[in-house]
N, C-alpha and C positions, 0 to 999 in steps of 0.2 A: 833609684827608688828613694823616696823621702824617709828620713828617720825622725824619731821623736827626740826633742831636746827638752829638758826640764830646767827651769830657772826658779830661783827663790828670790822674790822681790820683797825687801823689807818694807813694812808699813809704817815704820817710825825711824827717825834719824837716831844716831847713837846716843844723843842726849835725851831721848824719850819723846821729843816733839813729833807729832803725827805728820807724815808726809801728806802734803795737800792733795786733794782729789785731782786737781788739774795736772799735777806732776805725774801722778799714777796714770791718768788718762793719756797723757803724752807718751808714756812708756808703752802702754797697751796699744796705742795707735802705731808706734814704731814697730812693735812686734807683728801687728796685723800687716803692715806694709812689707815687712821682711818675709813672712811665711804665708801670707794670704789668709791668716786667721790665727787664733790662739784659743786655748781653753784654760780658764781659771779653775784649777782643781781643788781649791779650798785653802783655808788658812792652816798653817802649821807653826809650831814653835821649834826654835833651835838655839844652840849655843855655839859660840866661836871664841877661840883663844886669840886675843888681840896681840899685836906685835910686842906690846909692853908686858904681856903675860896675863893681863886681866881677862876676866870672863865677861863676854857680851851675850846677853840673852835677847832674842828677837822674836817678834811675831812677823811671819812672812806669808806672802801669797805664793802658792805653788802654781806656776804657769807652764803649760805645755805649748810647744810650737813645732811645726815641721821644719826640717832642715835637710837640704840635699848635701851630699858629701862635700862637694866643691864649695858650698856656702858656709862651711864651718868657720873659716877665718873671719868672714863678714859678721857672723853672729857673735863671735868672741869680741870683735871690735864694738859692736852694738852694746853688749853687756858691759864692756869697759867704760863706755859713755854713761850708761846707767849708774855704774859704780861711782863715777865722778859726780854726777848729778845728786846722788843720794848720800855722798860723803862717806862711802864705805872703804875699808881697807881692801877687801876682796868681795866678790859675789860668787855664789854657787851656780855652776852650769854643768849639767850632766847630759851627755849624749848616750842614748840608750840603743840597744840592738833591735828595738821594735821597728818594724816596717809599717809605714802608714799608707793606706789606700783610701781614696774617697770613691765610694760606690754609688753610681747614679741609679735611679729607679729602673726597674725592669719594664720594658715596654710590653703591654698586654696585647695579645693578638685578637 
């Protein structure tokens, strides 16, 4: 059974420069290819303690994607690639206990 994974995608680099839309589009396309779809759940704000001890505050897009248990390592690798592309020290990835089902329409008799 598929589970929900939550990613936080920064919308700006650590220097404050906005991430280009084509970069974000490529990330969303990679998530679509991975999970067969994704949901952009909205913009959130967060803070992170950098390795040097400084505080980094970010505006992020919360993105949900489905993930089968056996595909967790592949999703972690995908997020690590995003981390490199976006110049991040780390990126947030949460695996929830939520079970995901896609229900087709009921056939009327």
